[in-house]
Kinemage of the C-alpha trace (Angstrom):
@kinemage 1
@onewidth
@group {chain A} dominant
@subgroup {mainchain}
@vectorlist {calphas} color= white
{ca unk a 1} P -33.507 -32.772 -48.326
{ca unk a 2} L -31.033 -35.651 -48.126
{ca unk a 3} L -27.629 -36.304 -49.768
{ca unk a 4} L -28.022 -37.545 -53.382
{ca unk a 5} L -25.663 -40.389 -54.210
{ca unk a 6} L -24.001 -40.032 -57.677
{ca unk a 7} L -22.695 -43.280 -59.084
{ca unk a 8} L -19.113 -43.502 -60.199
{ca unk a 9} L -18.693 -42.404 -63.897
{ca unk a 10} L -22.127 -40.969 -64.248
{ca unk a 11} L -22.933 -37.333 -64.966
{ca unk a 12} L -24.887 -35.450 -62.304
{ca unk a 13} L -27.152 -32.401 -63.132
{ca unk a 14} L -26.266 -29.057 -61.869
{ca unk a 15} L -29.395 -29.137 -59.618
{ca unk a 16} L -28.302 -32.623 -57.863
{ca unk a 17} L -24.697 -31.150 -57.401
{ca unk a 18} L -26.209 -27.721 -56.005
{ca unk a 19} L -28.655 -29.696 -53.687
{ca unk a 20} L -25.780 -31.944 -52.430
{ca unk a 21} L -23.646 -28.787 -51.691
{ca unk a 22} L -26.617 -27.018 -50.040
{ca unk a 23} L -27.122 -30.108 -47.787
{ca unk a 24} L -23.572 -30.305 -46.827
{ca unk a 25} L -23.510 -26.493 -46.105
{ca unk a 26} L -26.406 -26.862 -43.931
{ca unk a 27} L -25.045 -29.720 -41.855
{ca unk a 28} L -21.824 -27.870 -41.361
{ca unk a 29} L -23.673 -24.748 -40.176
{ca unk a 30} L -25.825 -26.965 -37.629
{ca unk a 31} L -22.644 -28.539 -36.423
{ca unk a 32} L -20.876 -25.174 -35.990
{ca unk a 33} L -24.042 -23.723 -34.088
{ca unk a 34} L -24.181 -26.748 -31.968
{ca unk a 35} L -20.369 -26.527 -30.988
{ca unk a 36} L -20.739 -22.812 -30.184
{ca unk a 37} L -23.891 -23.517 -27.990
{ca unk a 38} L -21.917 -26.336 -26.228
{ca unk a 39} L -18.920 -24.122 -25.739
{ca unk a 40} L -21.062 -21.286 -24.326
{ca unk a 41} L -22.372 -23.679 -21.819
{ca unk a 42} L -19.099 -24.936 -20.661
{ca unk a 43} L -17.729 -21.404 -20.320
{ca unk a 44} L -20.859 -20.587 -18.277
{ca unk a 45} L -20.223 -23.502 -15.966
{ca unk a 46} L -16.523 -22.712 -15.549
{ca unk a 47} L -17.590 -19.078 -14.431
{ca unk a 48} L -19.887 -20.572 -12.122
{ca unk a 49} L -17.424 -23.113 -10.520
{ca unk a 50} L -14.896 -20.222 -10.366
{ca unk a 51} L -17.364 -18.005 -8.277
{ca unk a 52} L -18.137 -21.131 -5.976
{ca unk a 53} L -14.535 -22.027 -5.536
{ca unk a 54} L -13.604 -18.413 -4.780
{ca unk a 55} L -16.384 -18.177 -2.215
{ca unk a 56} L -15.459 -21.332 -0.684
{ca unk a 57} L -11.750 -20.256 -0.476
{ca unk a 58} L -12.800 -17.064 1.362
{ca unk a 59} L -14.989 -19.034 3.868
{ca unk a 60} L -12.081 -21.393 4.689
{ca unk a 61} L -9.678 -18.508 5.236
{ca unk a 62} L -12.145 -16.848 7.481
{ca unk a 63} L -12.701 -20.117 9.572
{ca unk a 64} L -8.807 -20.536 9.697
{ca unk a 65} L -8.611 -16.940 11.154
{ca unk a 66} L -11.377 -17.513 13.634
{ca unk a 67} L -9.778 -20.789 14.778
{ca unk a 68} L -6.325 -19.132 15.269
{ca unk a 69} L -7.985 -16.304 17.056
{ca unk a 70} L -9.681 -18.802 19.413
{ca unk a 71} L -6.643 -20.853 20.059
{ca unk a 72} L -4.691 -17.579 21.030
{ca unk a 73} L -7.449 -16.700 23.434
{ca unk a 74} L -7.537 -20.237 24.891
{ca unk a 75} L -3.821 -20.084 25.228
{ca unk a 76} L -3.860 -16.837 27.023
{ca unk a 77} L -6.589 -18.189 29.423
{ca unk a 78} L -4.608 -21.272 30.058
{ca unk a 79} L -1.325 -19.307 30.658
{ca unk a 80} L -3.169 -16.991 33.019
{ca unk a 81} L -4.562 -20.017 34.932
{ca unk a 82} L -1.261 -21.128 36.010
{ca unk a 83} L -0.644 -23.891 33.416
{ca unk a 84} L 2.754 -24.193 31.717
{ca unk a 85} L 2.800 -23.936 27.769
{ca unk a 86} L 5.646 -25.039 25.308
{ca unk a 87} L 5.307 -24.297 21.703
{ca unk a 88} L 7.277 -25.884 18.929
{ca unk a 89} L 7.464 -24.837 15.284
{ca unk a 90} L 8.999 -27.037 12.741
{ca unk a 91} L 8.841 -25.635 9.068
{ca unk a 92} L 5.007 -25.751 8.138
{ca unk a 93} L 4.066 -27.749 11.283
{ca unk a 94} L 3.541 -26.583 14.863
{ca unk a 95} L 2.755 -28.038 18.302
{ca unk a 96} L 1.491 -26.498 21.487
{ca unk a 97} L 1.720 -28.546 24.873
{ca unk a 98} L -0.036 -27.641 27.974
{ca unk a 99} L 1.407 -28.898 31.365
{ca unk a 100} L 0.297 -28.758 34.990
{ca unk a 101} L 3.775 -28.643 36.319
{ca unk a 102} L 6.613 -26.192 36.072
{ca unk a 103} L 8.963 -29.264 35.088
{ca unk a 104} L 6.610 -30.046 32.333
{ca unk a 105} L 6.252 -33.660 33.167
{ca unk a 106} L 2.471 -33.933 33.234
{ca unk a 107} L 0.906 -33.051 29.860
{ca unk a 108} L -2.799 -32.157 30.127
{ca unk a 109} L -3.370 -31.296 26.611
{ca unk a 110} L -1.722 -30.975 23.098
{ca unk a 111} L -2.722 -29.191 19.979
{ca unk a 112} L -0.711 -29.406 16.744
{ca unk a 113} L -1.126 -28.648 13.116
{ca unk a 114} L 0.494 -27.709 9.902
{ca unk a 115} L 0.434 -27.857 6.212
{ca unk a 116} L 1.782 -30.826 4.066
{ca unk a 117} L 2.497 -30.063 0.510
{ca unk a 118} L 2.554 -32.672 -2.083
{ca unk a 119} L 2.245 -30.934 -5.453
{ca unk a 120} L -0.884 -30.709 -7.484
{ca unk a 121} L -2.197 -34.265 -7.682
{ca unk a 122} L -5.430 -36.209 -7.893
{ca unk a 123} L -6.604 -39.560 -6.095
{ca unk a 124} L -3.986 -39.628 -3.412
{ca unk a 125} L -3.583 -41.468 0.033
{ca unk a 126} L -1.030 -39.631 2.349
{ca unk a 127} L 0.271 -40.517 5.684
{ca unk a 128} L 1.234 -37.500 7.660
{ca unk a 129} L 3.298 -37.714 10.891
{ca unk a 130} L 2.450 -35.604 13.832
{ca unk a 131} L 5.209 -33.278 15.260
{ca unk a 132} L 5.029 -34.969 18.510
{ca unk a 133} L 3.358 -38.277 19.623
{ca unk a 134} L 0.167 -38.041 21.530
{ca unk a 135} L 0.109 -40.055 24.750
{ca unk a 136} L -3.406 -41.222 24.195
{ca unk a 137} L -6.131 -40.993 21.511
{ca unk a 138} L -6.503 -37.688 19.698
{ca unk a 139} L -8.678 -36.152 17.058
{ca unk a 140} L -7.586 -34.801 13.821
{ca unk a 141} L -9.103 -32.956 10.876
{ca unk a 142} L -7.744 -31.868 7.556
{ca unk a 143} L -8.771 -29.583 4.642
{ca unk a 144} L -7.568 -30.210 0.940
{ca unk a 145} L -6.018 -27.070 -0.574
{ca unk a 146} L -5.034 -26.027 -4.194
{ca unk a 147} L -4.776 -22.965 -6.169
{ca unk a 148} L -8.119 -21.166 -5.781
{ca unk a 149} L -9.394 -23.918 -3.525
{ca unk a 150} L -9.892 -27.706 -3.564
{ca unk a 151} L -11.943 -29.233 -6.464
{ca unk a 152} L -13.610 -32.145 -4.776
{ca unk a 153} L -15.532 -32.690 -1.552
{ca unk a 154} L -14.477 -36.435 -1.581
{ca unk a 155} L -11.781 -35.994 1.015
{ca unk a 156} L -10.894 -36.505 4.566
{ca unk a 157} L -8.945 -38.226 7.375
{ca unk a 158} L -9.591 -41.944 6.885
{ca unk a 159} L -7.653 -43.235 9.916
{ca unk a 160} L -5.183 -41.839 12.752
{ca unk a 161} L -3.205 -43.073 15.593
{ca unk a 162} L -1.201 -41.287 18.356
{ca unk a 163} L 1.718 -40.631 15.774
{ca unk a 164} L 0.265 -40.039 12.529
{ca unk a 165} L -3.016 -39.934 10.370
{ca unk a 166} L -4.002 -40.964 6.761
{ca unk a 167} L -5.522 -38.465 4.512
{ca unk a 168} L -7.306 -39.449 1.351
{ca unk a 169} L -8.569 -37.124 -1.490
{ca unk a 170} L -10.047 -37.877 -4.925
{ca unk a 171} L -10.084 -34.490 -6.355
{ca unk a 172} L -7.138 -32.258 -7.351
{ca unk a 173} L -5.295 -30.511 -4.392
{ca unk a 174} L -1.743 -29.387 -3.566
{ca unk a 175} L -1.600 -30.257 -0.014
{ca unk a 176} L -3.638 -30.676 3.146
{ca unk a 177} L -3.839 -28.073 6.119
{ca unk a 178} L -4.622 -30.117 9.274
{ca unk a 179} L -5.045 -29.835 13.032
{ca unk a 180} L -4.913 -32.388 15.707
{ca unk a 181} L -5.635 -32.320 19.530
{ca unk a 182} L -5.685 -34.696 22.400
{ca unk a 183} L -3.574 -35.637 25.391
């Protein structure tokens, strides 16, 4: 049944009026049902995304713990081997240098990392300076972090030098946790 047009100034029968009201009532009911179904689908997707982010956050936490444990073990082995170690901590950043001599003039290796916060933002490019400058080329990696995890996989270190690196992300995040190593 379709909506029947009633010309201005004319009288419509009760049947035409009732059919028009019934048509409009059916259209409103269909629209309401469609919106309820759409909302249920969105809610289901949100639950699924939250579960995925929670799982990803747990995996990142476990990986960070494993990396820290490995770094501690490496540090203990290096110290036991007669190398000289210096550790710096500056707020949320840190640096550990390994030297071959007691006067600490010949650096063999350096590992540094930290967390750079920048508020919850999206589509950002950040230049982050190292605690100490590397003497030669280094490698760096970063992980976008946010409340409950990062919302996008389009992120990463786009370039680096011996003194800083550029971190780019498209999704929402509140900072980057990073680690760099080299000489």
